[in-house]
N, C-alpha and C positions, 0 to 999 in steps of 0.2 A: 503493501501499499505504500509506505513509504518514497518506491520508486515513481510509483503513479503520480503521486503529487508533486515531486517532481517534473514529470514531463508535460503535465498538465499546466505548470507555471512556466515552463517554458516554451509549450505551445501558445498558452494564452498571450507572452510579451511578444513573439514574433508574426501571431494571426495578423493578416491585413482584413479589415472588417469591408467585408461584402454586403453592398447595398441590395436590397429587394424590392420589387415594385417597380414602381414608374418612376424613374431617375429621371429632371431638368435639364438641360445640356448647359451649360455656363453661357454667359453669352462672352463671341472672340471681341477682342478689345484691339481696335485699330490704331493705335496709340501705341502700344507695347509689340506691335510685331504688323508694319502697314501691308496693307492689299493689293495685287497685281494692280497697274495702271492701264492695263487691258484687261481685255474677256480672253481666255485659252483659245486657239483655234484650234478646231480637232486635224486629222491626218488631211490632203489633200485627195488621199484615194476612197472614195465611197464604200469601196469595198472591204476597207480595211478592219481587222475585226482590234478590241480593248486591247491586244497586249502588243499593237504596234505603236508603236514611238513617235510624240510628236515633238514638233519643235520651235521655237520663237528668237526673234532676233534677241529680246534684253527681256528683262524679267526680273519684277522686286519679289520678294518671297515675304512672305507664306502667298502661294498658290493657293485660289480657292476655286474648288471646282462641283458638278453636281453630280450623281449619279444618277446613269440615264432612266431606270427605273421608279424610285421611290424618292429619288430627287433631294438626298439627304445630302449634306454638306463634307467636303471631304477639304481640309488644309495639306498643303506638300511644302516641306520645308528642302531644301539643299543644304547638308551637314558635311562639314569638313572633319573627319575621324583622325586625321593624323598618322602616324606611324602605328596603327590600329595591327593586332595581332597576322596580317596576311596572311600567313603560313598555314591557315584554316582550309585554305582553297590549294596548297600545296604552290602559293605562288612566292617567289622573292618578297621580302619585306620594301612593302614601297606604302606612299602618300595614298590612305584609302579616306573616301568620300562615301554617303550615300544620300539617300533621299525617306524622308521618312512622313509617310502618310496614318493623318488624323482624320476617323469621322466625328459628325457631329450629327445628335439627332436619331442615332439607333438606339439609345438608351430608353426611349420613349415608350418602343414595345418590348425591348429584348434587355432592359436593365444592362446596358453597359454601351461602350465603345469600343472601337477595335483602332491597333495602334500597329501600321506596318513600316520595319525598318527593311529597306533594300539597297544593296552594295550597286556604287555605278561603277561600270567595267569601265576600265580608262578610256575606251574608245566614245564612251559618250560623253557628252558635253553637258550642261547643269539642267539643260529645258528640256532634254531628251527622255524625261520620265515616263516608262507604261502608266498602262492607264490598267490594269487588270484588278485592282485594288479595290473600284470603283465596282465591280462585278462581285466583287467578294461580299462585298457591304449588301448592297442588292441581295444577296443569296442567303443572307443570315438574318437579314430584315426580313425577309418572305419566310423563312422558317420560321421565327417570330411571330411575325402575324398567323398563320395559318394554324401551327401546334401551338400556343403560347410556351414557344422554347425560351426560357434566360440563358443568355450567354455565362456558360463557365469553365474554370481552367481544363484543359484537359479535353475540352468538346471537339468533336470529330467534323468534318465535313465533308464531303465526298461530290468533287462537281464533274460532270459530261465533258465539256470541254478543258481543255490542257490551260495551264497558265504559264503566261511569258514565252510564248512560242516554246516551249519544251514538252515533248511528247509525254514526260515521266512525272508530269506535275499536274496531279487530280486530286491531292488531298489535303485538306488548309487542315491544323491545328492551333488549337486558342492554348499556346505555353505558359508563358511569366503573366502574374498580374498586378498592375500597379506599379511594375519597376521601373528606375529610372531609363528614362530613353535615350538609347546608346547616343553620346556625342550631343545631348539637348536638356542633360540632369537640372537644368535650372529654369526649364521651360514646364516641366507636368504640372506642378503645383498649382500654376493658375491657370492654363489654359486648358489643362483634359480632366473630362467628365470623370468623376469613379464612379464606379471602377472600371477602368479601361484593361483589356486584353493585347498581348505582344500575336499577331499573328507568324504564322510558323508554316514549312512546309514541309510532306514528306514526298519523297520519291515512291513511284511505285512500288518497286521493291520494298522500301521499309514500310509500306502499309501492309504489305503481303506480311510481312514479319510482325507487325502488329495484330495484325488477324487472327496469326496463329498463334503469336507465342507471348501477348500484349505486350502495350502502350512501351514500358520502361526501356523493354529488347529495341524497340525501331530507333528512337529518338538521342539516347545518351552517346557521346563522341566517347569512342574506344580511346584517351590517350593513359598514356599516364600521368602527363602534366598538362591537362588541357587549359587554354588560354582563359575558357568560359565553361561555368560549370551550371548544370548538366551539359548545355546544347549551347552554341552561341545564337544570340538574340535577334537576330537578322536573316535575312533572308538571300542567299547566295546562289544565281542563278546558274553557277558552271561549275558549282561544286561537285562532287561527286558522291555516291549514295552509301551511306554508312555502313549499312548492315541491308543481309540477303537473306532469303532462305539457304542459299550453300553454304552461309555458314553458320547455320543453326544443326546441321545436321549433328547427333550424336545427341542433340538435346531432348530431355523425356519429358516437359513442358510442353504440353500441349493442349491450347483449351479445349481442344473436341473430345479430350481422353476426359473429361470428366462435367458434372454438371457445373455452368457456368451461372453465377447468382449475377442477377440484371441488374441489380442496384450499381451505381455509378458515384462517384465524388468518393469510397473508401479506403483511408489509406492504413496500410502495414508497415509497420517500424520498429528499429529496434535500438533500444539505449542499452548499452553494455550486454550483458545475458540478456535481457527482459525484451520481448516482443510482443509490441500493440497493435491494435486493430481501432482506428478511429471509426466510427459512423457520425457524418453531421446530424445535429438536432431533427433537422426537420425529416431527415431519412429512418430514422430511429424504430418508427412505428413498422415502418414496411419491411425494415428490418427484418425483426422480431419475428414478422409475419412470416417470412421467407425462409427464416432456418429448419424449423421444426418439418416442416415438409419437405424442402428440397436436400437436407441432410440424412434422410431414411431411405430415400426409393432407390430399394435396388443394393444400399449399400456403397453405392457409387460417390467415387469422393466429390466433396462439394469445392469447385474452385471460386474462388473471392480475390478478385483483380484489383490488384493498387495503383492509385494516384501518386506521385510521388507530391508528399506535402510540404507547403512552401517552408517550414522550419528545417526540412532538411538539408544538413552541407555535406551527404555524403550517402552515395547511391552503391547497393550491388549492381554488379554486371555480368556478364555472362560471356565468356570470350574463350570460345575452343581453340584456337589457335596452339595456347598457351597449356603449359601443364596442370598450371590451378585456374580451370574455367570460371570459378567465381572470384572476383576480384571484387576490389571497394575503391571507389571513383572519390577522391574528397576536394571538394573550392578550394581547400589550401592546408598549408602545415598547420593551422590550430585550427581547422575544424574539430567540433566539440563531437563527432562522430554520431550523431542523430540521423542512423544510416535509412533509408528508402529500401523494399523490400519491393519484387513487383507481383507478387504474388502469395497467398497461403490457403493452403489445400488443407481442407477438415477431410480425415483417411478413416473411416468407423473400424473397416478391417487392418488397418494398422497394430503392430503387435505391441507397441509401445507406446505410450503415455508421454513420453514426452515430443517437444517441439524441435522437426530435427531439419536442418537447414538443408534444401535443397537447391542448387546452381543458382539464381539471385529471387528466390523467395521461398518457403519453407512449406512442411509440413505438422498436421497436427493431432491426434486423436480426439479430445474432449474440448468439446464447446464451453467456453468460460464465461462466464456473464458478469457484470457488476453493477 
């Protein structure tokens, strides 16, 4: 119980408040960041797709655009990142810059806004930004309107048309929540409606891994000393796929091998030798109702898939090419080792009641409630 109280104290300290229901967007202050002097032009090609690039002779920032379907406001900033660790793309270190896209108005139906940071290519001028983010905003707005879906961390959206003219970019994931904007840390406090979620993209190969082995297998950067934890907060259109099903050969952790608990937003994490399952307060009743039924059907293991809690500063990941497939990735040398796990399997037929670490998750026989 003492360990549990310590954990609750740490999580309360690190928890970012989430606003529920309707959120009014904050008005944009034109004196803080001047609006463009001219309306943005679209591509001269009438058949161009949203991912075609637009270009203008001169531009002041931010640029204000409107999404084509639901007319949401989107502000675009051009930001110089300096000598950011460009080796995330396998390129020599160089001056990097990006575009930061921020939505306004999505929170009225979806309970939050979207932010996307997109790396600029060396060949692209400051005003050659793609417009794919506008399509992403409209899709999330439509989903929220039709299905009353509120934005949430690790939410996944599958698109039929690829993004950024890259045939393997179909999967959008909402990663970090309310974290500082890359290169624009002082902007967020006054200009971005909270909560806001950073848009990340999975390749089709990574999406296959997430579908069969869990989301955390797909997005974690497999490096001993990553420049970003647990993955970059920006979109790199030229990066290689970080994981694939061929890398998963030998893994016994398959979502299809057990009953999959449908409830989202659960967190399995470890502190010292203790392992915890955190259930969001709003889903506690649904969770309790699901366990007695699902955990006894045919004595098949019940798989509880975990989403990485924002307070975690380390995470287990499965790395087959190494002698020790299960490894721990830390945010830095001072990480306090509150470690995220990918799954918890409740196994009625397990011979021992002890919780056993397996790959990037764990197995347990008995269900304990507090």
